[in-house]
N, C-alpha and C positions, 0 to 999 in steps of 0.2 A: 504494500500500500504506500502511496506517495505521502509526503508530509503535508501539513495543513496549508502551506503556501501554494502547493500544487493542486490541491483538491478544491480549494475555496477561492472565491473572488470577492472583492469588496463591492458591496452594493451601495451602502451609505457611509459617508465619512464624517466623523465628529458629531454623530447624532446624540441628542440628549436622552435621558432615561425614558421619557414619555414617548418620544418619537421612535426610539429603537424598540420599545415594548409593543407599541401599536403595529409597527412594521412586522415584527416577529409574529404577532398574532394573525395578521393578514396573510403572511406567507404560510404559516402553519395551516390555516383554513384552506389554502390552495394546495396543500400537500408538499410544500417546499421547506425543507429544514433550514435553519439559520443559526448563526453563531455570532454573539456579541463579544467583541474584544476591545478593551481600552487600555490606556497606559497604566502601568503598574505604579501606584502611589500608595503610601500608607494611609489607610482610611482614618487612623487615629489622629492624623494631622488636622483634619478638617471636620470629621464626623461624616456619617453616611450620607445625609441629605445634601450637604454642601459638596461633598466629594462627587456625587452623581451629577449634580448640577454644573459644577465647574469643569469636570473632566469628561469631555465627550468621548463616546466610544464609536467604533466602526462596526457595521453590520455586514457579515459575510454570508454568502450562500454557495452551494456547490457550483463550480464553474459550468457544469452542464445545464444548470437551471437559471443562470444569470439573466438571460433575455426574458424568460417567462416571469422571473421575479420582478424585473423592471416593469413589465406589462401590468402585473398585479398591482404594484404601488401606483403606477401612473393612472390606472383605472380608478383606484380608490381616492387618490389625492390630487389628480389632475396631471395633464401632460407635462413632462419635464420634472416630475417630483424627484426622480433619481438622477437628474443631470448633475454632473460635477459642478461645484461652485466656480466662478471665474478665477483664473489663475492670479495669484498674488506674486508679483515679480520678486519680492524679497523673501518669499516662503520657500522652504525646502520641501521637495516632493516627498509625500508619505509613501511607505512601501505598500504594495497591494496584497501582502500576505500577513496573517496574524502571527506568524512565527518570527517576524523580524524584531 
């Protein structure tokens, strides 16, 4: 079996806890598994509520289901819901896999 970075593709980047939970539920209802992965920080620093609000997470789906997952969220939230945000010239590109 390949590693997580080869099996999964990022669907949403930097999603908040509510957005990622809603997306995961929509995908689950469509039969598409998902994985939420965020930066590893000590929750004790901020507390659970602040940690989840301030530290966005990425939502991943199997690569084979990526296009269908985009369709599911676009149908529920409107066209372009899963479009990547405009590029920030000063930002560093985030990796596409949760294993990085």
